[in-house]
C-alpha positions in Angstrom: 0.4 0.2 0.2 1.1 3.9 -0.8 2.1 5.5 1.8 3.1 8.7 2.8 5.4 10.1 5.5 4.7 13.3 7.3 7.9 14.0 8.6 11.4 12.4 7.5 14.6 14.2 8.3 16.9 13.0 5.4 19.1 16.6 4.9 20.0 15.8 8.8 20.6 12.5 7.6 22.9 13.2 5.0 24.3 16.5 5.8 25.7 16.0 9.4 25.4 11.7 9.6 27.1 12.0 6.6 25.0 9.2 5.3 24.6 8.5 1.9 21.4 7.3 1.2 20.9 6.2 -2.1 23.2 2.7 -0.4 21.3 0.2 1.3 20.4 0.5 4.6 23.3 -2.8 5.2 25.7 -0.6 3.9 25.2 2.7 5.7 25.8 0.6 8.7 27.9 -1.3 7.4 30.1 2.2 7.2 29.3 2.7 10.6 30.1 0.9 12.5 33.2 1.5 15.3 31.5 4.9 15.1 30.2 6.6 17.9 29.4 10.7 17.9 26.5 9.4 17.8 23.6 7.5 19.7 22.2 5.7 16.6 25.7 5.3 14.7 24.7 1.2 13.2 21.4 1.8 13.7 20.0 3.9 10.6 16.4 2.5 9.4 15.9 4.8 6.1 17.3 4.3 2.2 15.5 5.7 -0.9 15.6 1.4 -1.6 13.8 0.9 1.2 11.4 3.5 0.9 10.7 1.9 -1.8 10.7 -1.1 -1.2 7.5 0.0 1.7 5.8 1.8 -1.0 7.1 5.4 1.0 6.8 6.8 -2.2 6.1 11.1 -0.6 6.9 12.4 2.4 8.0 15.9 4.5 10.8 16.5 4.0 12.5 18.3 6.6 15.5 21.9 6.8 16.5 21.4 10.7 19.3 23.7 11.6 18.5 25.5 15.3 19.7 28.8 16.0 20.6 29.0 20.1 21.2 32.5 22.2 24.2 32.3 24.4 22.9 30.9 27.8 20.6 27.9 25.8 22.1 24.5 26.5 21.1 23.1 23.4 23.4 22.4 20.4 23.0 24.6 17.8 23.8 27.4 15.2 25.6 30.8 17.0 23.5 32.8 14.3 19.6 32.7 12.5 22.6 33.7 9.6 24.4 30.2 10.1 21.6 27.9 10.6 20.3 30.0 7.6 22.5 28.9 5.5 22.4 24.9 6.7 19.4 24.5 5.9 20.5 25.9 1.8 23.3 23.3 2.5 20.3 20.6 3.1 18.1 22.2 -0.1 21.4 22.0 -2.2 21.0 17.9 -1.1 18.2 18.3 -2.2 18.2 19.7 -5.7 21.5 17.5 -6.1 18.8 14.0 -5.7 16.7 15.7 -7.7 19.0 15.9 -10.7 20.4 12.3 -9.6 16.3 10.8 -9.8 16.4 9.7 -6.7 13.2 13.2 -5.7 11.7 14.7 -7.5 10.4 18.1 -5.0 6.6 18.5 -5.1 4.8 21.5 -4.8 1.3 22.1 -6.2 -1.8 19.9 -6.9 -1.1 19.6 -10.2 2.4 17.7 -9.8 0.8 16.1 -6.4 -1.6 14.8 -9.2 1.6 13.8 -11.2 3.5 11.9 -9.0 0.3 10.0 -7.7 0.0 8.4 -11.2 3.5 7.9 -11.4 3.1 5.4 -9.2 0.3 4.0 -9.8 1.5 1.8 -11.6 4.9 -0.5 -10.3 8.4 0.0 -11.6 11.4 0.4 -10.1 13.9 2.9 -9.3 10.4 5.3 -9.0 11.4 9.1 -7.3 9.9 9.7 -4.4 8.4 12.5 -3.3 9.3 15.1 -1.2 7.3 18.3 -0.3 10.0 20.9 1.9 9.0 21.5 5.4 10.8 23.9 7.5 11.3 21.8 12.0 11.8 24.8 13.9 11.5 28.7 11.9 14.7 30.2 14.0 16.4 29.9 10.6 14.6 32.9 9.4 17.2 35.1 10.0 13.7 37.7 9.7 9.8 37.5 8.2 11.1 38.2 4.8 13.1 35.1 4.4 9.6 32.8 4.9 9.0 34.2 1.3 12.7 32.8 0.1 11.9 29.7 1.5 7.8 29.1 -0.2 9.6 30.2 -3.4 12.7 27.3 -2.9 9.5 24.9 -2.4 8.6 25.9 1.3 5.1 25.0 2.4 5.3 23.2 5.7 6.6 25.0 8.4 7.3 24.1 12.5 7.2 27.7 14.5 9.5 26.1 17.4 11.8 22.8 18.2 13.2 21.9 21.0 12.6 25.0 23.7 12.7 28.9 23.7 12.7 30.4 20.1 12.5 33.3 18.2 8.7 32.0 17.0 7.9 30.4 19.6 8.3 27.8 22.3 9.2 24.7 21.8 9.3 21.2 23.7 10.5 21.1 27.1 10.1 25.0 27.5 7.6 27.3 28.9 6.6 30.6 27.2 4.2 32.4 24.5 4.6 33.5 20.4 5.4 36.8 21.9 4.7 39.5 18.3 7.8 38.2 16.5 5.5 34.6 16.6 2.4 36.4 16.2 4.2 37.9 13.2 5.9 35.1 11.5 1.6 33.4 11.8 0.0 36.8 9.3 3.0 35.4 7.1 3.1 31.1 7.3 -1.4 32.4 6.9 -0.6 35.1 3.2 1.1 32.6 1.4 -0.6 29.4 2.6 2.2 27.9 4.1 0.7 24.7 6.1 0.9 25.3 9.8 3.2 22.5 11.4 1.9 22.4 15.6 4.6 19.9 16.5 6.8 20.9 19.0 4.9 23.7 20.1 4.8 23.3 24.2 1.1 24.5 25.5 0.9 27.9 26.1 2.3 28.5 22.6 -0.5 25.9 21.1 -3.1 28.4 22.2 -2.0 31.0 21.8 -1.1 30.4 18.5 -5.2 28.9 17.7 -6.1 32.4 18.6 -5.0 34.1 16.1 -4.1 31.7 13.4 -6.9 31.0 10.8 -5.0 28.6 8.4 -4.2 24.8 7.4 -2.7 23.5 10.0 -1.3 19.8 10.8 0.4 17.8 13.1 3.6 15.9 11.3 4.7 14.0 14.2 3.1 14.1 17.4 1.9 11.4 19.4 -1.5 11.4 22.6 0.2 12.8 25.8 -2.8 10.5 27.6 -0.4 7.1 26.5 2.3 9.2 27.5 2.3 12.2 30.2 5.1 14.6 28.3 4.6 17.7 26.8 6.1 17.0 23.7 3.1 14.9 22.9 -0.7 16.7 22.5 -3.4 16.5 25.4 -6.6 14.7 23.9 -7.8 18.9 24.6 -5.4 19.8 21.5 -6.1 16.9 20.1 -9.9 17.1 19.5 -9.2 21.7 19.2 -6.8 19.8 15.6 -9.8 17.9 14.9 -12.0 20.5 15.4 -9.9 22.4 12.8 -10.2 19.9 10.4 -6.2 18.9 10.7 -4.5 15.6 10.6 -2.3 13.7 13.3 1.0 12.1 12.0 2.2 9.4 14.7 6.1 9.2 14.9 8.1 5.9 16.2 10.5 7.0 18.6 10.9 5.1 21.9 10.1 7.1 24.0 7.0 9.1 22.9 5.0 5.8 23.1 6.8 3.4 26.2 5.7 5.8 29.7 9.0 4.0 31.8 11.5 4.7 28.6 14.7 5.8 29.6 16.7 6.8 26.7 20.2 5.2 26.6 19.6 2.0 28.5 16.3 0.6 27.7 16.0 -1.6 24.5 13.4 -2.5 22.8 13.3 -5.8 22.8 13.6 -5.3 26.8 10.2 -2.9 26.6 8.9 -5.2 24.2 7.9 -2.3 22.4 6.1 -3.0 18.6 4.4 -1.6 16.0 1.5 -2.6 18.4 2.3 1.3 20.0 2.0 3.1 17.4 -1.9 1.6 16.1 -2.4 2.7 19.6 -2.1 5.9 19.1 -3.3 5.4 16.0 -6.3 4.7 17.8 -6.3 6.8 19.8 -7.3 9.8 18.1 -9.8 7.8 16.4 -12.0 7.4 19.3 -11.1 11.2 20.3 -12.4 12.2 16.5 -14.8 9.5 16.4 -13.9 8.6 12.6 -10.4 7.8 11.1 -10.4 11.0 9.4 -7.4 12.7 11.0 -4.4 10.3 11.9 -1.9 9.4 9.7 2.0 8.8 8.9 4.7 10.5 10.7 7.6 8.5 11.3 11.0 10.5 12.2 12.3 7.7 11.2 16.4 8.1 11.5 15.4 11.6 13.4 19.0 11.4 16.3 17.2 7.2 16.9 17.2 4.9 15.5 16.8 0.4 15.9 17.6 0.8 19.6 14.8 3.3 19.8 11.9 2.0 17.5 10.1 -1.1 17.9 12.0 -4.5 17.2 9.3 -5.3 14.6 11.2 -1.8 12.4 14.1 -3.7 10.9 13.6 -0.4 8.1 11.2 2.0 6.8 10.0 -0.7 4.3 8.0 -2.7 7.9 5.4 0.3 8.0 3.8 -2.1 5.6 3.3 -4.0 8.5 0.9 -1.4 9.7 -2.0 -2.5 7.4 -2.3 -6.1 9.1 -2.5 -4.5 12.1 -5.2 -1.6 12.5 -7.1 -4.8 10.1 -6.9 -7.0 13.5 -8.4 -4.0 15.4 -11.6 -4.1 13.2 -10.0 -0.6 10.7 -12.1 -1.2 7.2 -9.6 -0.6 4.4 -11.4 2.3 3.8 -10.0 3.8 6.9 -7.0 1.8 6.7 -6.2 3.3 3.1 -6.6 6.7 5.0 -4.4 6.4 7.3 -1.7 5.1 5.7 -2.2 7.8 2.9 -5.0 9.1 2.3 -5.7 12.0 4.9 -2.7 13.6 4.7 -3.3 14.1 1.1 -6.9 14.3 1.1 -5.4 17.1 3.3 -3.1 18.3 1.1 -5.9 18.6 -1.6 -7.7 20.3 -0.1 -5.8 23.3 0.8 -3.4 24.1 -2.2 -5.4 25.7 -4.7 
């Protein structure tokens, strides 16, 4: 079944982890034997080959570069100009992959329909569609840079990532959106860019709801009712998104699915972590909404973690094809399963793009 993954850090893996995604997953793992600079070395799950095998034919692909102010203890760039330059390096990689025939950028409805039609006919080495999204807006030196990004193909943006940011407060921080955040939201709405609410802290989330009227979703955000942490959304927040016709993509990072997970200590086997936990989150949102119209897939695979911190029945991204059977076993109809695997996010795009 065709899969739309609403969150993959492809360029981050290429440009920071130095992974050649044209290699197989196995070859990348072999190349990283003995490396210790990243916690997931040798445990990657994503390559173009694996995406094609799993029929992940379209994804939201990120640009990500955090600007950190002097007293911020998070890792990042010391100026927004440096962060912007890094996002441009990531964009250059995406462009190069287009030239190589690995990727094709999707920016409008006509391109989307053409790409989906291409994937209806089985074939080897089909280009994988990507829609550009910015995770955390701190690399925007000023509001004018958003239009530059839009002209480069940016079609979704999350104002915050982790910690306090220029335009909003993110995970593990407390604060609102302020004057700059409100100005950014106004420009996002003017350009008809999708607002990604993922990572907004509670205060920033609710302040955003008060002023923003454009299309929004949560690309990779699980349920606080199942794991009580500010990274997840509460039922009240999820219901607000449902009311606004949003879609919530479910992520595969272990600590977002297992309340007792201890990063660097727990293992998928020890915690009996399987894709059933992902389905628990899917089902929770469906029960809240009263239908299967507002949930999808947003794995965040290889987003700073690998097989050491994801379901033990996921070796590569191709294993997402196990999800339909799990949903069917829970009583989901074929139509509902299609919506969850790709239909809801695609329907969202077809509705908001003009």
